[in-house]
C-alpha positions in Angstrom: -220.0 -37.9 16.6 -216.2 -39.7 16.4 -215.0 -38.9 13.0 -212.2 -41.5 13.5 -213.0 -44.8 10.9 -211.5 -47.9 12.8 -210.4 -50.7 11.4 -211.9 -53.0 13.8 -214.1 -52.2 17.0 -214.4 -54.9 19.9 -217.7 -54.3 21.9 -217.4 -55.7 25.5 -214.2 -55.8 27.6 -214.8 -59.3 29.4 -212.4 -62.4 28.7 -213.3 -62.4 24.9 -213.1 -59.0 24.4 -209.7 -58.6 26.2 -208.3 -61.5 24.5 -209.1 -60.4 21.4 -207.5 -57.1 21.5 -204.3 -58.6 23.3 -203.8 -61.1 20.3 -204.7 -58.3 17.8 -201.7 -56.0 20.0 -199.1 -58.9 19.5 -199.6 -59.5 16.0 -197.6 -57.6 13.6 -200.7 -57.5 11.3 -202.5 -54.9 13.1 -199.3 -52.7 13.5 -200.9 -50.1 11.5 -204.5 -50.6 12.4 -206.7 -48.4 14.9 -208.7 -50.2 17.0 -211.7 -49.2 19.2 -212.9 -50.8 22.7 -216.2 -49.8 24.1 -216.9 -50.8 27.5 -220.2 -50.1 29.6 -218.2 -51.1 33.1 -215.3 -49.9 35.1 -213.9 -52.9 34.9 -212.3 -52.5 38.4 -214.0 -55.2 40.6 -213.1 -58.7 41.0 -216.9 -60.2 39.4 -216.0 -63.7 38.6 -213.4 -66.4 38.5 -212.0 -68.4 35.9 -211.1 -71.8 35.8 -209.3 -73.8 33.3 -206.9 -76.7 32.6 -203.7 -76.6 30.4 -200.4 -78.9 29.9 -197.3 -77.3 30.8 -196.5 -74.0 31.5 -199.2 -71.4 30.0 -199.4 -67.9 28.7 -201.4 -66.5 32.0 -199.2 -68.4 34.5 -198.6 -64.8 36.6 -201.7 -64.1 36.5 -202.7 -67.4 38.5 -204.5 -67.2 41.6 -203.9 -70.8 42.4 -203.3 -74.4 40.4 -203.7 -77.9 41.0 -202.3 -80.9 40.1 -205.2 -83.5 41.4 -209.1 -83.8 41.3 -211.5 -85.4 42.7 -215.2 -86.7 41.4 -217.6 -88.4 44.5 -220.2 -90.2 42.7 -222.2 -90.1 45.6 -221.0 -93.5 46.5 -217.4 -93.6 45.8 -214.7 -90.9 45.2 -212.6 -90.7 42.5 -209.2 -89.8 41.8 -208.6 -88.0 38.3 -205.5 -88.7 36.6 -204.9 -85.4 34.9 -201.6 -86.4 33.2 -199.7 -83.7 32.0 -203.0 -80.7 32.7 -203.1 -78.5 35.8 -206.5 -76.8 36.8 -205.4 -73.0 36.8 -207.8 -70.3 38.4 -207.3 -66.6 37.4 -209.6 -64.0 39.4 -211.0 -61.5 36.7 -210.1 -58.0 38.0 -206.2 -59.6 37.9 -207.2 -60.4 34.1 -209.1 -57.2 33.7 -206.1 -55.0 35.3 -203.4 -56.8 32.6 -205.6 -55.7 29.7 -205.5 -52.6 30.7 -202.2 -51.8 31.9 -201.0 -53.4 28.4 -203.4 -51.6 26.5 -203.7 -47.9 28.0 -200.6 -47.1 26.8 -200.6 -48.1 23.2 -201.7 -45.7 20.6 -203.0 -48.1 18.0 -206.1 -48.5 20.5 -208.8 -46.5 22.1 -210.8 -47.5 25.5 -213.9 -45.8 26.0 -216.3 -46.4 28.8 -219.4 -46.4 26.8 -222.7 -48.5 26.6 -223.7 -49.1 23.1 -227.3 -49.6 22.0 -226.9 -49.9 18.4 -224.7 -51.9 15.5 -225.9 -51.3 11.9 -224.0 -52.0 8.8 -223.7 -48.7 6.6 -222.2 -49.1 3.5 -218.3 -50.0 3.8 -218.6 -49.4 7.5 -220.3 -50.0 10.8 -222.1 -47.4 12.8 -221.9 -47.9 16.4 -224.7 -45.8 18.5 -223.5 -45.5 22.1 -224.8 -43.6 25.1 -222.4 -40.9 24.6 -221.3 -40.9 20.9 -221.1 -42.8 18.0 -218.8 -44.6 16.2 -217.9 -46.0 12.8 -215.3 -49.1 12.6 -214.5 -51.2 9.2 -214.8 -54.7 11.3 -217.1 -55.0 14.6 -216.6 -58.0 17.1 -219.6 -57.8 19.4 -220.2 -59.3 22.6 -223.4 -58.5 23.2 -226.1 -61.4 22.7 -228.7 -60.8 20.3 -230.6 -64.0 20.7 -233.9 -63.3 22.6 -234.2 -65.8 25.9 -237.3 -67.6 24.3 -235.1 -68.5 21.0 -232.4 -69.7 23.4 -234.8 -71.9 25.7 -236.2 -73.4 22.6 -232.8 -75.0 21.8 -231.3 -77.5 23.9 -230.4 -75.2 26.8 -229.3 -75.9 30.3 -228.3 -73.5 32.8 -225.3 -73.3 34.6 -226.5 -71.5 37.7 -224.2 -71.1 40.7 -223.5 -69.6 44.4 -220.3 -69.7 45.8 -218.8 -68.5 49.4 -215.3 -68.0 49.7 -214.8 -69.5 53.4 -211.9 -69.6 55.9 -211.8 -71.8 59.2 -210.0 -71.9 61.9 -208.9 -75.9 61.6 -206.9 -77.0 58.9 -209.2 -79.1 56.8 -208.2 -78.7 53.3 -205.9 -80.3 50.8 -204.6 -77.9 48.2 -203.4 -80.0 46.0 -206.7 -81.4 45.1 -210.0 -79.6 43.5 -213.2 -81.3 43.5 -215.0 -81.3 40.1 -218.1 -82.5 41.2 -219.4 -83.9 44.6 -222.4 -85.3 44.2 -223.2 -86.4 47.9 -225.7 -83.7 48.7 -228.0 -82.9 45.9 -231.4 -80.6 45.3 -234.8 -82.4 44.9 -234.2 -84.0 41.2 -232.4 -81.6 39.6 -228.7 -82.4 38.5 -226.4 -80.7 40.8 -223.2 -80.6 42.7 -220.7 -78.8 44.9 -217.8 -77.9 43.3 -214.4 -77.3 45.6 -211.5 -74.9 45.3 -208.9 -75.0 48.2 -206.5 -72.6 48.0 -204.8 -73.4 51.6 -205.4 -75.8 54.3 -207.7 -73.2 56.0 -209.6 -71.2 52.9 -211.3 -72.3 49.9 -214.0 -71.7 47.4 -217.4 -73.8 48.3 -219.4 -73.4 45.2 -222.9 -75.5 44.8 -224.0 -75.5 41.2 -226.9 -76.9 38.7 -227.1 -77.8 35.5 -230.7 -77.4 34.9 -233.1 -76.0 33.0 -234.2 -73.3 35.4 -232.8 -71.7 38.2 -233.6 -71.8 41.7 -234.8 -69.2 44.5 -231.4 -67.5 45.9 -232.3 -69.5 49.6 -231.4 -72.7 47.7 -227.9 -72.0 47.2 -227.2 -70.8 50.6 -229.1 -73.8 52.3 -227.1 -76.5 50.2 -224.0 -74.7 50.9 -224.6 -74.5 54.6 -225.7 -78.2 54.6 -222.2 -79.2 52.7 -220.1 -77.0 54.9 -221.9 -78.2 58.4 -222.2 -82.1 57.1 -219.7 -82.8 54.3 -216.6 -80.6 55.4 -217.3 -80.2 59.2 -214.8 -77.7 59.6 -215.6 -76.6 63.1 -215.9 -72.6 63.1 -215.9 -71.1 59.7 -216.8 -67.5 58.4 -217.5 -66.6 54.8 -215.6 -64.1 53.4 -217.0 -63.4 50.1 -219.5 -65.0 47.6 -219.6 -65.1 44.0 -222.6 -66.4 41.6 -223.4 -66.5 38.2 -225.8 -68.0 35.4 -223.9 -69.4 32.5 -226.2 -70.8 29.3 -224.9 -74.2 28.1 -227.0 -74.3 24.7 -226.5 -75.5 21.3 -228.5 -72.7 20.0 -226.4 -71.1 17.4 -225.4 -67.5 18.4 -222.8 -67.2 15.9 -225.7 -67.1 13.3 -225.9 -63.4 14.2 -222.8 -62.8 12.2 -222.3 -60.8 9.4 -219.6 -60.0 6.5 -218.6 -56.5 9.1 -220.0 -57.8 12.5 -218.8 -60.6 14.3 -220.1 -62.3 17.4 -217.6 -63.1 20.4 -218.0 -64.6 23.8 -221.2 -66.2 24.7 -222.6 -64.4 21.8 -220.6 -66.3 19.7 -221.1 -69.6 20.9 -217.3 -69.5 22.4 -219.0 -70.7 25.6 -218.5 -74.8 25.5 -221.9 -76.3 25.3 -221.7 -79.2 27.7 -219.1 -77.4 30.4 -219.9 -74.2 30.4 -216.2 -73.6 30.3 -214.8 -70.2 28.5 -211.8 -68.6 29.4 -209.3 -71.0 27.1 -212.0 -70.8 24.4 -211.7 -66.9 24.5 -207.8 -67.3 23.8 -207.9 -69.8 21.2 -210.4 -68.5 19.4 -209.5 -65.2 19.3 -206.2 -66.5 17.4 -208.3 -68.2 15.0 -210.0 -65.1 14.3 -206.8 -63.2 13.8 -206.1 -66.1 11.3 -209.4 -65.8 9.2 -208.5 -62.2 9.3 -205.0 -62.1 7.6 -206.2 -65.0 5.1 -208.9 -63.1 3.9 -211.7 -65.2 5.0 -214.7 -64.6 7.7 -213.5 -64.0 10.8 -215.4 -66.6 12.2 -215.0 -69.4 9.5 -214.2 -72.6 11.0 -213.4 -71.6 14.2 -215.4 -74.7 16.0 -215.1 -78.6 15.7 -218.4 -79.7 13.9 -218.2 -82.9 15.5 -217.9 -82.2 18.9 -220.6 -79.5 18.8 -222.6 -82.3 17.6 -222.0 -84.4 20.9 -222.5 -81.4 23.0 -226.1 -81.0 21.4 -226.8 -84.7 22.2 -225.5 -84.5 25.6 -227.2 -81.6 26.4 -230.9 -82.7 25.1 -230.4 -85.4 27.9 -229.6 -82.9 30.3 -232.5 -80.7 29.2 -235.2 -83.8 29.3 -234.0 -86.2 31.8 -232.4 -83.4 34.0 -232.5 -86.6 36.8 -230.3 -88.6 35.1 -227.1 -85.8 34.9 -225.7 -87.6 38.1 -225.2 -90.6 37.0 -224.1 -89.9 33.1 -221.4 -87.6 35.0 -220.4 -90.1 37.2 -220.4 -92.9 34.4 -218.2 -90.8 32.4 -215.7 -90.2 35.3 -215.6 -93.6 36.7 -214.7 -95.1 32.8 -212.1 -92.7 31.6 -208.9 -91.1 33.0 -209.6 -87.1 33.6 -206.7 -86.4 31.1 -209.1 -88.4 28.3 -212.2 -86.0 29.1 -209.8 -83.1 29.5 -209.0 -83.8 25.8 -212.5 -84.3 24.7 -213.6 -81.3 26.4 -210.8 -79.3 24.3 -212.0 -80.7 21.1 -208.6 -82.5 20.4 -210.0 -85.7 20.5 -210.4 -88.3 17.4 -213.1 -90.9 16.6 -211.8 -93.7 18.4 -211.3 -91.8 21.4 -214.7 -90.2 21.2 -216.4 -93.7 20.7 -214.4 -95.1 23.9 -215.8 -92.0 25.8 -219.1 -92.6 24.3 -219.4 -96.4 24.9 -219.4 -95.9 28.5 -223.0 -94.0 28.7 -226.9 -95.6 28.2 -226.6 -96.0 24.3 -230.7 -95.9 24.6 -230.3 -92.2 25.7 -228.2 -91.1 22.8 -230.2 -92.6 20.5 -233.1 -91.1 21.9 -231.2 -87.6 21.7 -230.0 -88.3 18.3 -233.7 -89.2 17.1 -235.2 -86.0 18.9 -232.1 -84.0 16.7 -233.2 -85.5 13.6 -237.1 -84.8 14.2 -236.0 -80.8 15.0 
């Protein structure tokens, strides 16, 4: 058993854990604190890519793999050029972020980082006991990225899974515009599921092509590959091409209150803390923003997670997810309507939860009001 009583412990060194650790490192309030990081994996592979948007230069620009100034949505009937305004759409490779975090933290004596899988976290008096595979640890405050809710609990809420598979491809012909990314292309969909293709061109001859579902259930692996093959051959028509790599994942988009598993001494972070934007599945920028809010709460003597979400926007998310869960086949028309009737920058502000009531009403006015009334009625009944 480790005899050190840490001031703070972070369980999991993904986007949320590293964002939080780096925020602590940069804040003078934590100069005299001892901080533990426990992560079961070596974090030495590129296991995902993170995309986000922001206006102008940002904190992570040195790590950016690619930036796009223009976006496209194809509704199936027409192509919409997204006016992003001052926003840029940016991509980071997860391995670059892991390497950066490890390098920044490894020489700081305030931080102890151990490769351990945690099995149990329990409050005992004024400390929290952390039981891991090899050792046990103690901390006064724990930030835990492990999801505590069971699959049935999550599924019983308004939950839609963002599940996808992507091919990194290289083509012999120059067919891509590296200044334009495609947020959603509905020209090829799978059955009656809300599904689309997401396209990130890196050069004229290389891109990430990803077939994505926002649906209650996942599909067989062969479906993703078949739809990707169809999209490349029927829509991109590149001639000869090769697949240089793949990525896949399942992200819960849910109004399940993950943060209800917080206690006075244990705070859930990342997916486990409701940090994933419920209606979009984006999380990287949230991890940066919410980490700062946690630290402000700690310094001001509040519970770490107090007031970090916009309850108004989470309410909107819940209604939208209710429609996608129960009328999944309408997803294409919902997204097409949203992008047709609003500028890209307005939508991004809305997804960043920075809009006021007037802007909210303008965006929501573009949808069928009956659908949202039905979702609202279902929420009140629940």
